N, CA, C and O atoms as a DFTB+ gen file, in Angstrom:
204 C
 N C O
     1  1       0.817      -1.195       0.000
     2  2       0.000       0.000       0.000
     3  2       0.862       1.260       0.000
     4  3       0.429       2.289      -0.520
     5  1       2.058       1.214       0.562
     6  2       2.880       2.427       0.592
     7  2       3.346       2.815      -0.811
     8  3       3.515       4.001      -1.095
     9  1       3.556       1.842      -1.683
    10  2       3.944       2.146      -3.058
    11  2       2.799       2.854      -3.779
    12  3       3.028       3.780      -4.558
    13  1       1.585       2.421      -3.522
    14  2       0.415       3.079      -4.114
    15  2       0.338       4.524      -3.637
    16  3       0.124       5.435      -4.437
    17  1       0.512       4.735      -2.341
    18  2       0.443       6.088      -1.775
    19  2       1.573       6.968      -2.315
    20  3       1.354       8.141      -2.618
    21  1       2.758       6.417      -2.433
    22  2       3.909       7.192      -2.914
    23  2       3.719       7.600      -4.367
    24  3       3.935       8.758      -4.724
    25  1       3.315       6.655      -5.203
    26  2       3.099       7.004      -6.610
    27  2       1.981       8.032      -6.749
    28  3       2.062       8.930      -7.587
    29  1       0.952       7.905      -5.943
    30  2      -0.153       8.875      -5.987
    31  2       0.341      10.268      -5.617
    32  3      -0.001      11.247      -6.281
    33  1       1.148      10.360      -4.558
    34  2       1.657      11.665      -4.126
    35  2       2.584      12.284      -5.161
    36  3       2.668      13.507      -5.274
    37  1       3.275      11.446      -5.912
    38  2       4.187      11.948      -6.937
    39  2       3.494      12.207      -8.265
    40  3       4.108      12.716      -9.203
    41  1       2.210      11.857      -8.347
    42  2       1.461      12.086      -9.580
    43  2       1.765      11.082     -10.669
    44  3       1.650      11.386     -11.856
    45  1       2.158       9.869     -10.259
    46  2       2.500       8.809     -11.199
    47  2       1.449       7.717     -11.078
    48  3       1.006       7.401      -9.974
    49  1       1.053       7.145     -12.190
    50  2       0.119       6.030     -12.176
    51  2       0.816       4.801     -11.596
    52  3       1.864       4.382     -12.088
    53  1       0.228       4.232     -10.553
    54  2       0.794       3.032      -9.934
    55  2       0.925       1.907     -10.961
    56  3       1.964       1.251     -11.044
    57  1      -0.133       1.692     -11.740
    58  2      -0.126       0.586     -12.696
    59  2       0.892       0.808     -13.810
    60  3       1.541      -0.139     -14.254
    61  1       1.035       2.051     -14.262
    62  2       2.049       2.349     -15.273
    63  2       3.453       2.119     -14.704
    64  3       4.326       1.590     -15.392
    65  1       3.663       2.515     -13.455
    66  2       4.967       2.339     -12.823
    67  2       5.307       0.859     -12.680
    68  3       6.421       0.446     -13.001
    69  1       4.361       0.062     -12.202
    70  2       4.594      -1.373     -12.032
    71  2       4.818      -2.040     -13.391
    72  3       5.701      -2.886     -13.531
    73  1       4.027      -1.664     -14.381
    74  2       4.202      -2.244     -15.721
    75  2       5.579      -1.886     -16.275
    76  3       6.230      -2.722     -16.900
    77  1       6.025      -0.654     -16.051
    78  2       7.342      -0.222     -16.503
    79  2       8.435      -1.067     -15.845
    80  3       9.395      -1.463     -16.507
    81  1       8.295      -1.340     -14.564
    82  2       9.309      -2.125     -13.856
    83  2       9.284      -3.599     -14.264
    84  3      10.339      -4.211     -14.434
    85  1       8.103      -4.166     -14.419
    86  2       8.004      -5.580     -14.797
    87  2       8.536      -5.793     -16.211
    88  3       9.232      -6.774     -16.472
    89  1       8.209      -4.880     -17.124
    90  2       8.671      -5.007     -18.509
    91  2      10.133      -4.614     -18.666
    92  3      10.731      -4.844     -19.717
    93  1      10.708      -4.025     -17.628
    94  2      12.106      -3.583     -17.602
    95  2      12.422      -2.543     -18.674
    96  3      13.543      -2.477     -19.179
    97  1      11.421      -1.733     -19.014
    98  2      11.645      -0.661     -19.980
    99  2      12.407       0.502     -19.361
   100  3      13.206       1.154     -20.032
   101  1      12.157       0.763     -18.071
   102  2      12.802       1.851     -17.339
   103  2      12.543       3.212     -17.979
   104  3      13.412       4.084     -17.957
   105  1      11.360       3.395     -18.545
   106  2      10.978       4.692     -19.101
   107  2      10.706       5.674     -17.969
   108  3      11.100       6.838     -18.038
   109  1      10.030       5.199     -16.928
   110  2       9.738       6.021     -15.760
   111  2      10.936       5.913     -14.813
   112  3      11.351       4.805     -14.474
   113  1      11.493       7.037     -14.385
   114  2      12.634       6.987     -13.456
   115  2      12.237       6.302     -12.138
   116  3      11.054       6.178     -11.821
   117  1      13.230       5.868     -11.394
   118  2      12.954       5.257     -10.089
   119  2      12.294       6.281      -9.176
   120  3      12.473       7.487      -9.346
   121  1      11.539       5.794      -8.217
   122  2      10.858       6.699      -7.291
   123  2      11.859       7.548      -6.516
   124  3      11.598       8.721      -6.248
   125  1      12.995       6.973      -6.155
   126  2      13.995       7.748      -5.421
   127  2      14.522       8.908      -6.262
   128  3      14.773       9.992      -5.734
   129  1      14.689       8.693      -7.549
   130  2      15.144       9.758      -8.438
   131  2      14.093      10.860      -8.536
   132  3      14.422      12.044      -8.478
   133  1      12.841      10.470      -8.683
   134  2      11.757      11.452      -8.787
   135  2      11.646      12.254      -7.493
   136  3      11.457      13.470      -7.529
   137  1      11.764      11.580      -6.360
   138  2      11.677      12.263      -5.065
   139  2      12.823      13.257      -4.919
   140  3      12.607      14.385      -4.477
   141  1      14.047      12.851      -5.286
   142  2      15.192      13.754      -5.216
   143  2      14.999      14.975      -6.100
   144  3      15.288      16.099      -5.691
   145  1      14.508      14.749      -7.318
   146  2      14.284      15.866      -8.238
   147  2      13.242      16.828      -7.690
   148  3      13.438      18.043      -7.725
   149  1      12.136      16.294      -7.183
   150  2      11.076      17.158      -6.656
   151  2      11.531      17.892      -5.399
   152  3      11.147      19.041      -5.181
   153  1      12.346      17.240      -4.573
   154  2      12.795      17.903      -3.347
   155  2      13.815      18.997      -3.655
   156  3      13.949      19.944      -2.881
   157  1      14.533      18.883      -4.768
   158  2      15.465      19.952      -5.128
   159  2      14.712      21.180      -5.639
   160  3      15.187      22.308      -5.508
   161  1      13.548      20.954      -6.215
   162  2      12.715      22.062      -6.691
   163  2      11.996      22.726      -5.526
   164  3      11.858      23.949      -5.489
   165  1      11.534      21.912      -4.569
   166  2      10.793      22.389      -3.401
   167  2      11.547      21.963      -2.142
   168  3      11.239      20.916      -1.572
   169  1      12.527      22.751      -1.697
   170  2      13.323      22.372      -0.528
   171  2      12.445      22.054       0.683
   172  3      11.456      22.733       0.958
   173  1      12.841      21.003       1.392
   174  2      12.060      20.553       2.540
   175  2      12.561      21.138       3.859
   176  3      12.041      20.779       4.916
   177  1      13.534      22.009       3.829
   178  2      14.024      22.633       5.041
   179  2      15.198      21.908       5.658
   180  3      15.592      20.837       5.197
   181  1      15.747      22.488       6.690
   182  2      16.947      21.941       7.346
   183  2      16.714      20.568       7.972
   184  3      17.649      19.773       8.074
   185  1      15.487      20.280       8.390
   186  2      15.222      19.002       9.048
   187  2      15.396      17.823       8.113
   188  3      15.489      16.689       8.583
   189  1      15.444      18.049       6.775
   190  2      15.579      16.962       5.813
   191  2      16.979      16.854       5.250
   192  3      17.242      15.959       4.447
   193  1      17.885      17.731       5.640
   194  2      19.227      17.695       5.090
   195  2      20.080      16.670       5.828
   196  3      19.909      16.436       7.024
   197  1      21.002      16.068       5.084
   198  2      21.927      15.116       5.687
   199  2      22.911      15.844       6.573
   200  3      23.288      16.982       6.296
   201  1      23.323      15.188       7.632
   202  2      24.287      15.805       8.553
   203  2      25.694      15.537       8.107
   204  3      26.642      15.976       8.758
């Protein structure tokens, strides 16, 4: 269920993401890459920075 929630929050279709991974097309970037890109656009503040 967390994968469904994460893809929803990122605006990605869960089924498209799973199909992309199963088919090994890798058209859709990994969720970690998308999260990093979005967080660089919208900084999350000092509490999210690495020490």
